[in-house]
C-alpha positions, 0 to 999 in steps of 0.5 A: 523562357528558357533557352535550350542548346542556344549559342552566342552568334559570334565569338569574342574574338570574331567581333574583336577583329571585325569591330574596327573594320566596322568602324572605319567602314563609318567613313564614307566615300560620299563627296563630303568626306574627300573635301574633308581629306583635301582640306586637310592638306593645307590651310589655304586650299582651294579646290574643284572635283570634277566628277567622271572626267579627267583634268583633260575633259576625257571620259573617266568612268567611276572616277574623279579628278581633283584639281587642287591649290595650295593657295600660292597658284603653283601648287608643289609636287609634294602638296599633290601627294598629300591630297592623294595620300589623304584622300585615297583612304576616303575613296570607294573600293573601285573607284579612281582618282587624279590630282592635278593643279590647275592651269592659270587662266590669264584675265584681261579686265578693262575698265574706263574709271574716273577719279574722285574730287582731289584724286590723281588719275594715276593713283586710281589706276594703280589701286583699281589694277592692284584690287582686281589683282587681289581679288582674282587671285583670292578666287581660288580654283574653278570660282567663276561665278566670282567674275561677277563681282569685279565690278564691285571691286572696281566701285569700292576701289579708294579714290574711284568716283565712277567706272564705265565700260567694264570688260573681262577678256574683250 
């Protein structure tokens, strides 16, 4: 077949201008791309993405809040700015977002422990406090499900024979 009066759909110049935009459009603004951008801010990042709400719990239509920590429990303004810089190119056009550091919430743990034979109760108590503190501080932002494992942390602490009366915040 012979083509008569045909024309290129686009000029080479137009394709060269459009193609980089096409490639950039492949960076979708889905949750995975936003999470990847957050993780790129540092090695010990933990975070929670809250859709449609501000950090204070106020409606945030077409927006999301990122509550993020750098592993220190007191994320710096420089770190928060880095997260903002990383996430901004991945968000959808017209969407808004905010970045906030978490509020540390004290957790009161009470437990009665019985030491293994030949182990001092004072030593076991100190070990249990240290193990629980390390575990809770390592949970990261918004990981409330991790509190269910505190019983295992107590039982697995060296020198604990048994425990009872475990309570969290009363």
